N, C-alpha and C positions, 0 to 999 in steps of 0.2 A: 554923536547924536544921529541915530538912524531913524529919521522921520519919514513916514509914508505920506505922500501927497495924493489925495483922492482925485481921480479923474471926474469929469462932469457926470459921466454915466454912473460911476460908483456913488457919487453924492445923491443922484436921483434915486438909485436903488435903495440906499440907506434911508432916505426920506420916505420912500414908498413902504418899506418894511415897518418903520415906526408908525406910519399912518394906519396900516393894517392892524397892527397890534394894539393901537389906541382904541380900535373898535371893539376890542375884546372886553366883555362885561366883567365886573368884579367877581361874579359868582362862577366864572369859567373854571373848569377842572381839566387838567391835562391828562389825556388817556394814551397809554402805551408810548408815551414820549413822542407822539406823532400828531395828535389832533386834540382840540379842545371841545368840550361839551358844556352847555349852559342852558338854564331855564329862561325862556323869554318872558317878557312882561305879559304876554297873552296866555301863559301856562303851557306853551309848547317847548320843545327842546331843539336846539340847533347845534351844528358842529362846524368847525373851521380848522384847517390844517395849521401847523405851526408857522407856515409861510404866509398865512393870511387868506388862503383860498376858502371861501365859504362853501360848505358841502351840502348838508341835508337839514331839513326841519321835519319834525314828526311829533306824534302825540305822546310817546313815552321815551324816557331816557335810555332804557335798555334797547329799545327798537332803533333809535338813531345811532347808538354806539355800534350795534351789530351791523347795521346796513352801511355805516361809514367804513368800518373795517373791511366789509365785503367789497365795497366800491373801490377802495384804495388797493386791495389785493388784486382785483380784476384789472385795474389800470397798470399795476406793476407787472402782471402776467401777460398783459396785452389781450385779455379775453373779454373786455367790456363790450365790444361790438357783438360778441356771441349772444349777449343778453339784451341787445337793443334792436328795435325795428321801428320803421315808420308805419303807422296805422293809416294815416290819411295825409295826402299831400298838401292840403290847405289851399289848393288852387281852385279858384272859381271859374268855371267855364262859361262861355257866352258873354253877352254884353250886359253890363249892369245899368 
């Protein structure tokens, strides 16, 4: 009998994965075997990776699918920073 005993870290990771997937709505559809898309109760569409990382929310199903694919590709290529910039620092100068 070759039984694998889970470490504490493995048990925590397993529990975290189950919790993330339990947040997945019944109407979620798996896209490209990589991420899920579903219609929210407010009529928007959201995506989440198979690992449970929530990604985008938008007005159309096709729009969030397209942009989630693009975002994941940029992450994979390491080019996401090429499309990101800080517009405002959010720092308030002076005394409040």
